[in-house]
TORDREN-272831 format. One record per residue (C-alpha): residue in three letters; x negated, z negated, y negated. Coordinates in pm, 1 decimal. Layout:
 res       px       pz       py
 Ala        X        Z        Y
...
***
This chain:
 res       px       pz       py
 Unk  -1370.4  -4143.2 -22587.9
 Unk  -1455.4  -4139.1 -22225.8
 Unk  -1550.9  -3813.6 -22085.1
 Unk  -1388.4  -3780.5 -21742.4
 Unk  -1457.5  -3517.4 -21492.2
 Unk  -1185.6  -3462.7 -21244.9
 Unk  -1231.1  -3371.3 -20866.0
 Unk  -1250.0  -2988.5 -20831.8
 Unk  -1049.7  -2775.4 -20585.0
 Unk  -1195.7  -2647.2 -20280.1
 Unk  -1136.7  -2292.8 -20445.5
 Unk  -1382.6  -2369.6 -20701.3
 Unk  -1658.2  -2436.7 -20438.0
 Unk  -1564.4  -2119.7 -20292.3
 Unk  -1594.6  -1890.2 -20625.2
 Unk  -1892.8  -2079.3 -20706.0
 Unk  -2063.7  -1982.1 -20378.8
 Unk  -1946.8  -1614.0 -20434.5
 Unk  -2096.0  -1616.3 -20778.1
 Unk  -2420.4  -1777.6 -20644.1
 Unk  -2445.3  -1495.7 -20384.1
 Unk  -2384.6  -1215.9 -20617.5
 Unk  -2655.9  -1351.8 -20856.5
 Unk  -2876.1  -1373.4 -20569.6
 Unk  -2827.8  -1011.9 -20478.6
 Unk  -2892.4   -960.1 -20848.7
 Unk  -3252.0  -1094.6 -20828.2
 Unk  -3329.3   -926.9 -20498.4
 Unk  -3234.9   -615.6 -20641.0
 Unk  -3447.4   -664.1 -20952.2
 Unk  -3737.5   -781.7 -20711.1
 Unk  -3700.5   -460.8 -20519.7
 Unk  -3665.3   -232.5 -20827.0
 Unk  -3967.0   -379.2 -21002.8
 Unk  -4202.8   -433.1 -20726.2
 Unk  -4126.8   -114.1 -20569.3
 Unk  -4424.0     -0.4 -20346.3
 Unk  -4577.7    340.6 -20438.3
 Unk  -4505.4    443.7 -20063.4
 Unk  -4141.2    358.3 -20107.2
 Unk  -4124.6    527.1 -20419.5
 Unk  -4281.6    829.8 -20289.1
 Unk  -4046.9    855.8 -19992.8
 Unk  -3760.6    870.0 -20237.3
 Unk  -3615.6   1214.2 -20319.5
 Unk  -3789.0   1385.1 -20636.7
 Unk  -3497.3   1323.0 -20861.4
 Unk  -3441.9    953.2 -20756.4
 Unk  -3822.6    893.8 -20793.8
 Unk  -3789.3   1052.2 -21141.9
 Unk  -3526.7    800.7 -21258.0
 Unk  -3784.4    533.1 -21192.6
 Unk  -3995.3    687.4 -21476.5
 Unk  -3677.1    681.1 -21700.1
 Unk  -3678.4    288.6 -21755.6
 Unk  -3862.9    162.0 -22034.9
 Unk  -4029.4   -185.7 -22041.0
 Unk  -3742.8   -340.0 -22224.5
 Unk  -3485.0   -260.5 -21955.1
 Unk  -3689.8   -453.2 -21705.9
 Unk  -3713.8   -736.9 -21933.7
 Unk  -3340.0   -754.3 -21994.2
 Unk  -3287.9   -697.2 -21612.1
 Unk  -3487.6  -1019.1 -21556.1
 Unk  -3305.5  -1217.5 -21818.9
 Unk  -2969.7  -1112.0 -21673.4
 Unk  -3031.1  -1194.5 -21311.5
 Unk  -3211.3  -1532.2 -21411.4
 Unk  -2963.4  -1646.2 -21647.7
 Unk  -2684.0  -1568.1 -21384.0
 Unk  -2883.8  -1722.2 -21116.0
 Unk  -2902.6  -2029.1 -21362.2
 Unk  -2539.9  -2026.8 -21444.1
 Unk  -2444.7  -2015.1 -21078.8
 Unk  -2686.1  -2326.3 -21022.8
 Unk  -2512.6  -2473.2 -21298.3
 Unk  -2169.4  -2445.6 -21146.1
 Unk  -2311.7  -2633.8 -20837.2
 Unk  -2424.2  -2916.3 -21074.6
 Unk  -2109.5  -2899.9 -21272.6
 Unk  -2272.9  -2850.3 -21598.7
 Unk  -2125.7  -2727.0 -21926.5
 Unk  -2444.8  -2523.7 -22013.5
 Unk  -2326.5  -2298.1 -21742.3
 Unk  -2110.5  -2093.4 -21963.5
 Unk  -2396.1  -2024.0 -22213.1
 Unk  -2621.2  -1924.5 -21918.7
 Unk  -2344.3  -1662.3 -21827.1
 Unk  -2311.3  -1541.4 -22185.1
 Unk  -2697.3  -1484.5 -22214.1
 Unk  -2658.7  -1286.9 -21886.3
 Unk  -2376.7  -1072.3 -22021.3
 Unk  -2576.9  -1021.7 -22339.8
 Unk  -2874.0   -868.2 -22103.9
 Unk  -2611.8   -685.7 -21858.1
 Unk  -2446.0   -483.9 -22132.6
 Unk  -2754.0   -295.4 -22272.3
 Unk  -2927.3   -262.2 -21932.6
 Unk  -2588.8    -96.1 -21787.7
 Unk  -2556.3    110.7 -22079.4
 Unk  -2887.6    252.0 -22064.9
 Unk  -2852.6    280.2 -21690.0
 Unk  -2550.2    509.2 -21737.4
 Unk  -2611.6    667.5 -22068.9
 Unk  -2960.7    722.6 -22122.1
 Unk  -3089.8    825.1 -21771.7
 Unk  -2996.4   1095.6 -21552.7
 Unk  -2830.6    865.7 -21302.2
 Unk  -2487.1   1063.5 -21319.8
 Unk  -2647.9   1391.8 -21219.0
 Unk  -2883.8   1215.4 -20945.4
 Unk  -2589.6   1024.4 -20794.4
 Unk  -2278.3   1152.0 -20905.6
 Unk  -2032.3   1004.4 -21149.9
 Unk  -1866.1    769.5 -20925.6
 Unk  -2171.5    621.7 -20761.5
 Unk  -2350.5    604.9 -21105.3
 Unk  -2085.8    380.5 -21276.5
 Unk  -1956.7    168.5 -20997.4
 Unk  -2223.9    -75.5 -20992.0
 Unk  -2259.4   -120.7 -21352.5
 Unk  -1889.8   -164.2 -21389.6
 Unk  -1896.4   -434.8 -21123.6
 Unk  -2181.0   -607.2 -21271.8
 Unk  -2006.4   -625.7 -21619.6
 Unk  -1679.9   -734.6 -21456.6
 Unk  -1878.9  -1016.6 -21258.2
 Unk  -2043.2  -1114.1 -21567.7
 Unk  -1709.6  -1144.6 -21774.5
 Unk  -1555.3  -1328.9 -21471.8
 Unk  -1841.9  -1572.1 -21452.2
 Unk  -1797.7  -1632.2 -21814.8
 Unk  -1415.7  -1697.2 -21780.5
 Unk  -1445.3  -1915.2 -21475.3
 Unk  -1693.9  -2138.1 -21664.6
 Unk  -1474.1  -2175.5 -21958.3
 Unk  -1161.5  -2231.9 -21737.5
 Unk  -1382.4  -2513.4 -21541.4
 Unk  -1502.3  -2658.8 -21886.8
 Unk  -1111.7  -2654.7 -21995.1
 Unk  -1018.4  -2838.5 -21691.1
 Unk  -1305.8  -3100.8 -21732.2
 Unk  -1463.3  -2993.0 -21401.0
 Unk  -1788.3  -2920.2 -21581.8
 Unk  -1964.2  -3212.6 -21793.3
***
């Protein structure tokens, strides 16, 4: 049986670009969080500075896995590859424990307030779920091969 790929609509490329930008922001966030200078850290309010001490090494590792797999998945969308979906699944599997830790096992709610502390984690999970759905949809439409 022949594996045909059909021309993708313009909105596919728009959503792909949005997901790529989102995942690039994640990579920059990871770099900023992981490689924060002592000078910048000392300039933060005490309660925010103490949050940095609440992150064990495993959260940095899953953060890296989440952002790098998400970025790889976004690149896969541009390349129209089926493995994109698995890359987004791996990303979400890393996102969930990281976000749970950030919200539940740190003092982020006390430091930033409930709304500010949970908004980004919720958005990150929603984007992760959307990326998996979008890749699945594109596979069903035979846009990814």
